Structures are given as structure tokens and as C-alpha cells.
N, C-alpha and C positions, 0 to 999 in steps of 0.2 A: 504494500500500500504506500503510495507516494503522497506526502503532505507538503504543501508549500509553507514556507516560513513567514512570508509577508502577508499573504492574502488570508485574512480571517475576519470573522464577524465579532466585533468587540461587544456587541449587545448580548451575545450568547453568554449565559452565566456558567458555562462549563467548558473546559478546554476541548473536549471531544466535539461538542456541538459547534464550537467556534471553527473547528477544522472542516466541517461539512460544507459542501457547496450550497449556494443559496436555493437552488431548485429542489434540493432534498429537504430542507427545513421549511419550505414554503407551505403554508396552510391556507386553503381557500376560505374566504369569508362564509361561503355557502355551507361548507362542511363544518365550520366551527359553531354556527348559530344553533342548531338543534340541541347540542349539549348545553349551551349557555341558557337556553330558555327553559329546559326541563328542571323542575325543582327536585331536589333530592328528598325522598321520603323513605322512611323505614316501614316496610310492610310486616304483616304478621308472619309471613313465610320467612323473612329475614331473621326475625326474633327466634322462630322455631329452629332454624338452622344454626344460629349462634348457640342457643342453649344445648342443642344436640352435640355440637362440637366441644363445647365447654365440659359437658358431662362426660363425654368419651375421654377427653384428655385427663380429667380429674380421676376417673376410674383407672386409666392406664398408669398414672403416676402413683395412685394409691396401691395398686397391685404390685407395682415395681418396688415400692418402699417396703411393703409387707413381707 
């Protein structure tokens, strides 16, 4: 992989992102809008999955310690 030393994007907050060409980092405004408009909500299914994972990990650690 060849990286140029002088051409980089200073607004990128990470050295690897700064080394990428502009066409790779470009995000269309049309693609970014749907994610920005959707509110984040926690559903009942999310809570059930979290509790299932928490209980499974708790049981696995408890069995490992015992």
C-alpha cells in the first residue's frame, strides 16, 4: 500500500482516515439523512435480548467460579 506524505485531509480526526483518498471518505447527503432523522428508541425486544445476554453471562461466570 502506497501512502503519500503530503496529501492528507487535516479535518480527519484519525491518521488512517486522513490517508484515505477523498472519494473513499465521501458520504452523500442523501445517504446520511435517513439515519439522522430516525430517533433512537429502545424496544421491548431490545430489553429482552439484553436481559437474556446478561443472565447467560452471569450464569456462565457463576458456574466458572463455583
